[in-house]
N, C-alpha and C positions, 0 to 999 in steps of 0.2 A: 890400481888407481895411480895414474901418472900425474904427479904434482911437481911442477917446476920449482926448484928451491935455489935461492941465491945465498950460498953459504958464506959469501964475503960481505954481504950487505948489513945494514944497521937494523933491519927488521928481524926480530927473533924467529927462529925456525918454526916454533910452535904457532906463532901468529900467522906466518905464511901458509901453514897447513890449514889453520882455522879459516882464514880468508878464502882460500881456494874452495874448500868444501862448502862454506856458506854461500859463495857465488853459485856453485853448482846446484844447491838446494833451491835458492831463491829464483834461479832462472828456469827451474823445472827439469834440468838435466838429470837430477837425482830426485825422482818423484817420491811421494809419501809411501812408506812401507819398504823402501829399498834398504837392504842390509849393507852396511858399510864395513870395510875390513876391520878385523880386530886390531887393537892397538899394537899387539905383538907383530901381526902380519904386516901392518903398514910400516911400523918402525923398521922391520927387516928390509922391506922393499925400498924404503927411502934412505936406508943406512943412517938412521938417527936413533937416539935413545928412546926407549919405550916411554919414559916420563915426558918427553917432548910431545909425543902423540897424545898421551893421556891429558896433558894440559890443553891441547887443541880441542879434544872431545869434551872436556869439562866446560870450556867456554861455550861450545855449541849447545850443550845440554842446558846450561844456565839460561840461554836465550830461547829455549824451547824448540830448537831446530832438530835435535836428535833425542832419542830416548833409549836407555839401556834396559834390556830384558835379561835378567839373570839366567844363565844357562843357554840362552839363545843368541845373544849378540846385541849390537847397537844398530838402531834403525832410524831412518829419516822420519820425523814427525809430520803430521798433517798440519800445514801452515796456511791453507787457503790457496787461491790461484797463484801461479808463478808471477813474479814481478817481471815486466817486459825488460828486455835488454836495453841498456842505454845506448843512444846513438850520439856521435859527435855533432857539435853545432854546425860544422861544415865538413863535407866530404872532401877528400883529396881532389885535386884538379882532374886527374885521370878518371876518377869515379864520376865526377860531375859530367864529363863528356859522354859517359855511357848512359846517364839518365835522361839525356835530351831526347825527347820524342819517344820515350820508352813506355809511356802510359798506354794501357790496353783499352781498346774499344770493344773488346770481345763480349762483355756482359753488360746488360742493362743495370742501372743502379737501383734495382728493386730486389728486396729480399723475397725469394721464392716461398710460397706457402708450402706446408709439409706434404700436401697431397698433389703436388705439381705433376702433370703428365708431360713428359719431355719427348718432343719429336726431334731430338738431336742425337748425336752419337752414331753408333754403327749397328751391330746386331743385337739380338735379345739375349742377355746373359742366361735367362731361363732355358734357352735352347742350346747353350754351349754343351759339348759332350764331356762334361766334367767327370762322370764316372768312367767313361772309356779311356780318357787321358790318364786318370789316376791308375787304372789297371795297367795301362801301357808303361807308365813310369815304373811300376813294380816289376813288370816283365823285363824292362831294360836293365834295371839294377840287378836283378837275379842273373840275367844272362851275361852282362858286361862287367859287373862288379866295379872295382875302382877305376877301370878304364873310362867309365862314363863321366867321371869327375875330373879328368885331366883337361888340358887345353884342346886336345883332339888333334885333328889333321892340319892345323895351321889356319892361316887367315882365310883361305878359300872355303873352308868348311869341311864337314864330315863327308868323305868321299861317297859312301853309300847313299846319303841323302842327295848329293849332287847327281848321282846316277839316276836316282828315282825321279828327280826333277826333269832330267832329259827324257825319260819315258813319258812323263805327263805332257811335256811340250811337244813330243813327237806326234801325239794324238791330235794336236792343234796345227800341225804342219810346220812346226819349228824343229829343225834338225840340228842338234848341237852335241857337244861332248861334255863330260864332267869337268874337263880342264877349262872350259869356257864359262863355267858357272861359279859365281861367288855367293856364298851364303851370307846373309846380312842380318842385323838385328832389326827386322821389320823392313817394310818397303821405304819408310822415311830415311833410314840410314842408306839404303841403296841409292835413293835420289841424292842424298847429300854427297855420297862418294862420287857419283857420276858427275855432279855439278862441280865438285872440288877438283876433279881430274880435268875437266874441260873448260872451266871458266876462270877469269880473273876479275877483280873489282873493276867496274866500269864497262864490262861487256854487256851485251844485250841478249835477252832470251825472248823468243816468240812463244806465246802460249795461247790456248783458247781463252776466250773472254765471254763468260766468267770461267774460272778454273779453281782447282783445289787450293783451299786457303793456306794449308801448311806448306805447299810449294811456294806460294807467294811470300810467306814468312821466311822461308829458306833463301829465296832470291834476295830478299831485302837484307838478311843477315850477311850474305856474301857480297853485298855491295853491287848487285847486278840489276840492271834495268830490265823492265818487262814491257813488251809491246803486245797488245792483245789483238787476236783475230776472232771475229764474231762466230758464234755457234748457232746453227739452226737445227731443224729436226734430223738432218743428215750429218750432224757433227760439225767439225771445223770447216769454215768457208774457205776451201782450198783455192777457189778462184781468186780470192782476194789476197791469198798468202804470198804469191810470187812478187807482187808489187811491194808488199811489206818487207820481204826479204831483200829486194833490191834497194829499197829506201834506207833500211836500218842496218843492214849487214850483220844479222845476229850470229852468234857463235853456237847456238843451240836452239832446237825446236822441242818444246815439251808438250806432250799430248796424252790425253786419256781417251783413246779412240772407242772404247767399248764401255757403255753405260757411264758416260762422263760424269764426273763430280764437279759441279752440283746438278747439272741439267738432266742427267740420265740419257742424253742423246748418244747414238752410236754412229760412228763415221761409216758412210756407205762404202760398198766394195770398190766402186769406181774412184771415190775420193782417196781411199787407202793407197791404191796403186799410184795415183797422181802425186800424193804426198811423198811417197818413197822416191818416185822419179825426180821430183823437185829437189829433194834433199841431195840426191846423187848429183844432179846437174849443178847445184850451187855449192857442193862439198860442205854440207852442214850436217852434223850429227843429229839424230832424233833420239830422244829419251821417251820410250813408250811405257806408260804406267798402266798396267793391267790389274787394277786393284780388286775388282770383283767380276772379272770376265766369266767366271763359272756360274754366276747367279743369273741364268737366263730363264725367263718364264714363258717365252713364246718366240716363234721365228727360228730361222736357221743361224747356227753359229757362223761367225765370220773369222777369217784367218787373221791372226795378229799381223801388225806391220812387219814384225821380225820374220814372219814366214815369207814375206815378199822381198826381203832384203838379200841381195845377191853379192853385196860388196863389203858388208860390215859397217853400214851407216847407222844401224839401229841398235841402241842399247835397250834391252827389254827388262822391265822390273815387274816382279810378281810377289805375292804375299799370301801366307796362310792365316794371318792374324784376323782378318775381317770375317773369314768363314769359320774359324775354330774359336779362338779366344785372343783378344788383343794382347793379353798379357804373355802369350807365348813368345812374341817378338821374334819371329823367324820369317824372313823374306829372302829374296835372291835377285841377283842381277846376271843377265846373260849378254855376252858381247863376243866380238871377234877381234883378233889382232892384238897389238900392243896395249890397247886401252884396258884389257883385262888385267894385265900385269900391273898397270898403274893403279887401277882400282884396288887390286889385292894389296899393294904396298900401302895405300892410304888406309885400308881396313886394318892392316897390321899395326899401323902407327896410332890408330884411334882407340881400338879396344882389344887388340890381339886376335880375338876370335869371338864368334857368337857362342852362347851357351852350348857346350858339347853335350850335356845331358839332354837338353831340349831338342837338339838336332837329332840325336839318336831316337828319342821318343817319337818325334814327328815322322822320322823315316819308318819306324816300325808301324806306327799308326797308318801311314799311307800304304805300306806294302801289304798289309793284311786285309785291305779293303774297307776298313772302318770309315775312311774319309769319304768314299763314294756314297756309303750309306747315309752318313751325316749330311752330305751335300744334297742328296735327293730329298731327305726329310726337310731340310732348310728351304729348299726351293718350293716345296709344297706349302709350307707355312707362310713364307714371305709373299708368295703369289696371292694367297688369300688375303693377306694384310694389305698388299698394294690395292687389290680390288676394293677392300673395305674402306680404305682411305679415299679412293677416287669417288666411291658412292657417297661417303659421308660429306665430302666437300661439295658434291653436287646437291645434297639435301640442305646443308646448312649455309653454304657460301657460294651460291650459284654465280655470283659476279666475280669469282676468282677464276682466272684462266690457267689451264694446265694441260699437259700432254702426258698420258700414262707411259712410263718407260717400259721397254721390253725386258728389263732386268735391272739388277743393281739394288740399291737401298733407298733411293731418294726420289721425291717428287719436287719439281721446280715450279713454283706457283707465281703467277703475276698478279699483283694486288690491284684492287679497284682504284680508280682515279681518286686522288686526294688522301690516300692512305700510304704512309711511308713505312718502310721496314723497321727502322730504328724505333720509331714511336710505337709501332705495333708490338714489337717484342716487349717493351716495357708494359704496355697495356695487357698483353697476353699473360705476362707473369703475374700481374695482379689478379687475373681471372683464373690462374692455376694451370697454365699451359705454357710450355717453352718451345720456341722455334728458333731457327738460325737465320738471321737477317742476311739478305743478299749482299750487303755491303762487304761482307767478309771475303767475297770471292772475286773481287775486282781490285786491280792495282790502284784505281781511282774509286774509293768506296762509294762516292756519290752515285756512281752508275748502277749500284745495286739496290737503290732505295725502292724500286718497284717490285722487288722479288723477295721471297723467303724460300728456304730449303726445308722440306719436311721429311723426316725419316719415318717411313712406314713400318720398318722391320722390327723396331725395338719394343713395340707395344702390341697387345692382343686386340682383337676386333672391338671388344667392348670399350677398352681404353681409347682406341682410335675414335670411336663415335663420340665419346664423352669429351675428348680433347678437342676435336674439331668443332663441336658445339660451343665450347668455351672460346675457341679462337673466333668463331662468328660473333660472339658477344663482345670480344675485344675490338673487332673491326667496327662494330656498331658504336662502341664507346668513342671512336675517333671521328665519327661523322657528325 
């Protein structure tokens, strides 16, 4: 227990010790039942006399904050819920500047009922390969021993995993080398590193409209402006992109060309080539976010933009988190040229390296074929759930417009006239179902009031039908 003591002050040392432990107990930092150090051990650690500590403990015991158990030690007593930490009447000026505009509009101000059916999030935790990952962790620890718990191969990541990533990408037409791969803590860190390397505050990014909400949050945090280009059933409207590029002079194009989040649309093959050509002609880098490209339910696979990149204009971001477990937090970035070194340096400066243990676990999991087995199983389950949600929406909410995606995790629904997404979410929560309002996916939130994003992957068929029926009742409540 580290207790700061002012040995030259007027407050007795025993009182300083007593006040510190009291504050820890009342704040909840030392919960009921916690064994506190013996007076002899604490006196030795603090370099004070034992009677000094005894006096502090006696005061705490007198107030009922600790109890002594002969032969066992001294324990924190049960004193009810912790007292909230006091806050100053006025934050410092630099703190006040940070709070401006910081209020989140992410959640409706409605307490969700205990049986809420959520159509938010990503995959279904019940389908996560928990047992297989646990077995693989054991395999890695037995095989690699203490090496699995070191920093590993540095900022770029575990080289065998980088080699495995190159093999996976080669099957998609992306030919690269381990030296051009940087392992990251999820795809969100990969996006952060790419943007940090390429952008300055005040720059402009072109992105699909709507687009991934956490990308918008990142752009905002970096002080970067966003210009949206509309999305249709064939993905980003590349015809309108060139005029936007000429008008706004963006420093980056951010795109999710396959099973776009939130719409589920995929960029057509012709548009993919035109987008790469346009970026080359205007000397603008593209960040390609391929977050669930493996989750295809029908149709032919399309080559990533990176497979069409002949000059190093495309930075490719991938992730294993959505397909395996979000908590694994392993993604990767693939690039060419000096940008890779820049990203690597930024990676080293932010967190040194991604978990070496989890990189080794993931590499072993991938190389023994378990990932492909899990992927096939997930595709089969999620396709059924997509079809179940489309059917349920047709039964319960025929006036909602939508297009079933060929893959991914989400349905993008257009609401009936007179029903707004923000109001619907609040009404839906009261009915026991949660959805993501379209407002989250636009730089101008008002543009998303006609839409909601529905995750069909996280719930089984029965829950989907029940949840959609609840959503239909919520829509009726607003009419």
